[in-house]
C-alpha positions, 0 to 999 in steps of 0.5 A: 410475530417476533422481530428478526435481529440484525446486529449491524448497528453501531460503528461500521468496520471498513476492513478494505485495503485502503482507505483505512480506518481513520483515528478519531484524533485525525478526524477531530483535527480536520473538523475545523474552519479553513485556515489562512493559507498565506501565513500563520500556523498552517505554514509552521505545521507544513514545515513540521511535516517534512522531517517526519515524512522523511523519517517515516520513509527512512531518507535524508533527501527530498519529499514532494507533496501532491494533492493527488491519489497514488496514481498522481504520485505514479505520474509525478515520479515518471514525469520528473525522471523520464521522457518519451522514448525512454525504457523502463523495466517492470517486474510485476507481481500483481495488478498495481505494477501493471497499472504503473507500467500502463501509465508509463506507456501512456506517457510515451515511455517504452515498457518492458514487463517481467510478469511473475503472476499474482501468487509469487514474488519476483524472480530476481535472477531474471531481473538481473539477467535482463539488466546484465544484457542491457549493455547500452543501458537503454533501461533508465528505471526499474519500477518495483511495487513493494506491496502489491495491494491486489495480490498482497505479495511483499517484494524484496526491494533491498534484494532488487537493488542488490541485483541491479548493483551486481549487474552494474546497471545505472538505472533508477530504482523507483518503488511504490510503497502506497500500501506498505509505508507505515505498515511494512519495514521500508528503509529508502536510503539503506535499501538504495531506493532512488524514488519512492511513491506513497499516499496518505490513505493507508498506513498514514491513516488520513482521508485519501487525497494527498500523495508523496514522492520521495527522491534522492540526489541521483533522481534530482539529477535525472530531473535536471536533465529533462528538457521540460516538465509540466509545471504542476508535476515538477517536484523541484519547487515542491521539495525546495519551496521559496513560497508556501504555495509552491509546496502544493502547486497552488492552494494547500490541502488544508484539512488533510494537513491538519489530519496528517500532522496528527497521524504522524504524531500517532506513528512517531509516538508509538515508534516506527519499529513498534508500528512495524511489529504491531502490523506483523503480529496482527498479520500473523493472527489473520494468517493463522485463522485463514490457514486453519479455516482452509483445513478441510477435506476438499481444500479447493472448496474452501478458503485459500490464501493467495500467497502460500509463503508467509515470507512473501506476505504483506503485513498490511493486506491479505488476498483470499480466494473462495470458489465463485460466487462465494466470496461475493456472497460472504462480502455482501452478507457481512456488510448487510448483517454485521456492518463489516466491509471487506475488500473486493478482489482485484487482478486475481481472476482469469481474464474475462471473469469478474474479479470479485466473485471468487476473491476478496481482500482484508485490509489490516493497515494503520489504525488497527489493534488486536481486538479489531482484528479479532472482531474482523475474524469473528465476523468472517467466521460468523458469515461462513457459518451463516452461508454454510461455507466449508471451513476448518474449526478453530480459526479464532483460537489459532488467531488468539494464540498468534496474538498472545504470542506476539504480545509476549514478544 
């Protein structure tokens, strides 16, 4: 009896929208004994991270480092600027904006959500109208997610600031860049952002566990007006430490710091402009393949991109739809047979139905290049053929053309 072939050996490919693929040099830097946390190289290394983190964010102001995931950064940003009874405005284009608003509600903050669904960006005219109507300036902050990892929509943060300024509103602009930092262009100071939250496990290519809150002088003044704040979440000693332990509110996340140092070296060695350009080219290759696969006689039966307008798509994550349960079947087949793991759908399915059966997501952030993306797309096409999922021909050729065009500039 002839043995069946299962080509899933070798290194698996985790193509979910975070945690992202970790570069070997980052893993190697972390593979070491624990260092002294009171003096020596770890102190010098941590001091070196701060300017490079600020450069990545495009800010000359402050950064606080937390031993936490992105949800911790959300809470830190809220705790340092707002108090129970304050009101925030949340323009939403996906599940993570809603999640941030739910955290604010749990802290006693009054939340007003402008929900624009999961397939469209913000309508800034509605945002401006609401801010203009707030004559008493009861709204203390606007919470905006740059790239919502659930929907893959990329919102225009600079235009949001323009709308706030046109309304003459003094609210803080607070931005979630967890999925976009180091992938999509973001310029904190140039775009007028007061607070930005990020985490290490996506574009920063480091295992999950460390997050960041960047803030400017206006946000620091908001912190100074608060009557009290949790000692752990207080960003003041973290951004201006008198002792090394104050960077972290206790023991340093030692091995994460070693890995993060190498990850930042990789980003700045490549050049941030080039990193952004690389992500844009790779995203365009994915879109070209997906759009081609979707060209069938009955489009509703095939693959569809969640965001139809390319100008609104993230360069870090792509959300896709297949008629349920085909998305789940495709993900399972790829993981079992090719060692390729795709991300589940989040926040896109109607209420009461499992999110993942009709949706999936591709992560293309951080340590990815053209051959990896072509391997990802080749795997997806193989799975669609194996499962007889209807799809248009020529997806890989379309992706190759997009990559070739990007390489030529």
